[in-house]
N, C-alpha and C positions, 0 to 999 in steps of 0.2 A: 373656517377652521381648516388649516392645511394638514393633509394626511398623506402618508407614503403608501406605496403599493402594499407593504406588509400590514399597515393599519387596516386597509380595506379587506385584505385577505382574512384578518382576524374577525372583522365584522361579518364576513361571509360564513366563517366557522360558527359564529354566534347565531347567524340565521339558520344554519344547519341544525343547531341544537333546538332552536325555536320550532322549526319544521318537524323535528323528531317528536317534540313534546305535543304538538298540535294533532298528530295522527294517533296519539294515545288518548282514548276517552278518559276524562278525569284530570288530565294534566294540561295546564294552560301555557301557551307560548309566551304570554305576558309575564309569567313567573320567571321564565328563562331570560327574557329581555331585562327584567329588573335586576336579577342577580348577576347578570353579565355586564351591567353598567351602561346599557344603551336605552333604557326605558324612557327616560325623560326626553332624550333627543328624538326618539321615535315618536312620542306624543307631540312634541313641538313640530316635527317635520310633517306629520299627517295633518295637524291643525292648521298648518301654513298653506295647504293646498286650497286656493280659491281663485277667483277671476282676476285678482290683482297680478297674478303671474303672467296672464296673457297681456296685460297692459305693460308689464316690465319687458316682455319679449318684443312687443311692438315698438316701445320707446328706446330700449337699451340693447336689444339683441338677445339671441338664444342663450349665449354663454352666461350672461348676467341672470337671465331667468333660471337657468339650470343651477347656478350657484345659489340663488335665492330659494329654490326648491329643495336644495340639499340632495341633488339628483344622484351624485356618486354614492352617497350613503344608501339611498333607496335601492339602487341597482345592486350594490354589493350585498345588502341584506336579503333582497328578494332572490338573488342568485342562490344564496345558501339555503333559503327556505324551500324553493322549488326543487333544488337538487335533492334535498333531504326528503321531501314529500314523495318524490317519484323513485327514490332508492331505498331509504330507510323504512318507508311504509310497509314494504313487503316483509322485511325482517321483523318489524314491530308486530305486524299481524301474525306472523308465524310464532313469535315468542308469546304473544297474548293468548294464542290458541293452544300452544303446547306446553308453555312454562309460565302460566299466569302469576303464580306466587312469586317467582323469582324476579320477573320484570316489575311487578308492582312493588316489591321490596326495594328494588333499586330506586324507583321514583319516590318511594316514601322517604328514603334516606336523603335524597336530593332535596325534596320539598321541606323536610324537617330542618335541614341545615339552612335553607333559604329563609326560614322564619327568623332565625338568629341574625342572619346577614341583613335582612331588610329592617328588622327591628333595631339593629345597631346603627342604622342611619338616622334614627330619631335623636335630635340633639338635646332635647330636654323633656323629661317625663313629668307629668302632672296628672291630677285626677281626670281632667277632660281627655287627655291623651289615652290613659288606660281605659276610660269608658268607651271611646271610639274603637279601640282595639277589641274590646269584648263584644261590642255591637257588630263589628265586621265578622268576628269569628262565629257569633250566633247566627247571623244571616247566612253565611256560607254553609255552616253545619246544617241549618234548616233546609237549605236547597238540596243538599245531598240526601235528605231523607224523604223528599217529596215523591209521590207516585207520578208516573208519566201521565200526561193528558191524552185524551182520545185523539187519534190522527185527524188532521185537518188539512185541506188542500186548497182553500179559497185563495185567490190571488192576493187580496189585501192581507190575509193572515200570513202568507208566505213572505210578503214584503216585510212585515213587522218581525217575523221570526228571524229573517236575515239580519235586520237591524239589531235585535237583541243578542243574537248569537255572536255577531262580530264584536259587540261590546265585551262579551265574556272572553273572547279570544285575546283581547288586548288588556284585559283586567287580570292581574295576578290572582291565582287561586282556582277559580272555576273555569272549566274548559267550554268552548263553544259547542263542541260535539255533545257534551252532556246536557247543555241547555236545550239543544235541538231535540234530544230525547224527551226531556221534561215537557217541551211544548208540543210534542206529538208530530213534529215535522221531520224528524231524522229519517224515517222510512220513506217519506215523500221525496226528500232530497236525494237519498241513496238511489231510489228507483229512477229518478230523473237523470242522475249521473250515469247510471248503467244503461238507460235507454236513449241517451243523448237528447233528452227533452229540453231543448234550448229555451223554449218559452218559460218553463218553470224555473230553470236555472237562471235565466235573465232577470225574472222578477225577484228571485232570491238575491241575486247579485246587486240589483239596484237598492234593495233594502239594506244590504251589507254596506254599500258605499255611503248611503245616507246615515246609517248608524255610526260608521267609522268616522266620518267627517264631523258629525255633530258631537259625538261622545268624546272624541279626542280634544275638542275645544273646551268641553267641560272639565276634563282632566287637567288640561293645561292651566285653566283658570284656578282650579283647586290647588295645583302645585305652586302657582305664583302667590296665592293669597293665604292658603291654609296648608302649607307643605307638611308640617308636623302632624296635624290631624289626618291628613291624607295618607301619610306614611303609616300611621297607626292603624287606620282602617284597612289598608292593603295588607299589613302584617296579619291582622285578624282574619281577613279573607283567606290568606294562605293557610293559616292555622286551622280554620274551620273546614277547609277542603281535605284535610288529612283523612277524614272519615271515608271519603270517596275512594282513596287510593290505598287504604289498609289492605295488606296482601291476603288476609284470610277472610273469606266471605261465605255466607250461606245463601244460596240462590232461592228466592221466593217466587219469582215470576220470569218467564222467558217469552220472547216473541221472535218470529222468523224475519230475518233481514238478509236479502240476497241469497235465499236458500239455506241459510244457517240459523241455528237456534242461538239467540243472543240474550243474555241476562239483562233485564230492564229494572228489576227490583231485587235488592239483596240487602243483607244485614251483616255488619262486621262481627266477627267472633274471635276469641282467643285461639292461638295455635292448637292448644290441647282440646278445644271443642270443635276443631275443623273436621269435616266428614271424611276427608281423604288424607293422604300423606302430607304433613305440613311443611316438610323440608326446612325445619326451623333453623338449623345451623347455616345452611346455604343462604337462606333469606336474610339472616342478620349480617352475614358477611357482605351481601350485596347492598344492604342498607348502609353499611359503613363505606362501601365503595361510592355510593351515591352521595354520601356526606362529603367525601374527599373531592368529588368532582366540583363541588361548590368552591372549595379552597382554590382549585386551579382556575376556575372562572373568575374568582375574586382577584387573583393576581393579574389576569388579562384585562380586567375592567379598568376603564378610564374613570377614576373616581372624581366626583365633583362634590365639594362640601355642601351640605344642605343650607348653610348660611348664605349661599349665593342667592337664594330665592328671596324675593321681597315678601317676607311672611308678615301676616297680620299680627301686630303686637299684642292684640287682645286674645290670641289663641292660648 
């Protein structure tokens, strides 16, 4: 696929949006990738990383290998993600700490609009499609209500925690940071990052690479063979995750992370039952703003009809 400099610049902006989402607990960068039209290319690119690339390099040269890898796409996307993580993260942390209702309201509007957008990609509705949507929503909602597990730091556990968390990061709906909290590994990884514990981070990273390469292959196979059911399940996942990012929460349990008290268990309440100032008007205005962001991303997205996929006719 031939792309211009402007095309790659737009991909970097989409990467920035993914990075901004990934630093917010409860919002998945996979959701942003999906609604910005690069999700399936991202999955195909990741799943294409294997030893055959080295054979291509040896046989046909680096440029052919780079083209087969879709290297320009990867570089453009990662540039945006890393730029966002190291710049937007400070702003996101400040807003989450000082204006949590407002930033959650913005993301709630963004994710709410993405449900319609992703669901609109489904070419044909049937009982099976609706069933998989409901199942996806139920699983995601259930995950948002689970209490965190006790902290664990064994090497094997951290490896699998990395594998599971990275799957959540590329799966629309549930964020990887939230999965780490549920697994009881968030504190361990946070402390390892703060203390530059490269052994712990290395084990976690190996698990993440393993999970990314294996899960991306599964997703690619699902899109090739059951794209409609996969789209329905992902739509359900996004819908079920709304409980996690509902702006008005009652805190049930907190834990210390990096010297700060962080909520690890909470329940959603209506604005009029919120214990403090609900900022209702401002929150609904930002929900609308988040909704409109999806319209902008949709215009930037390179749309590919679902009919391109070799879907199983029995779905």
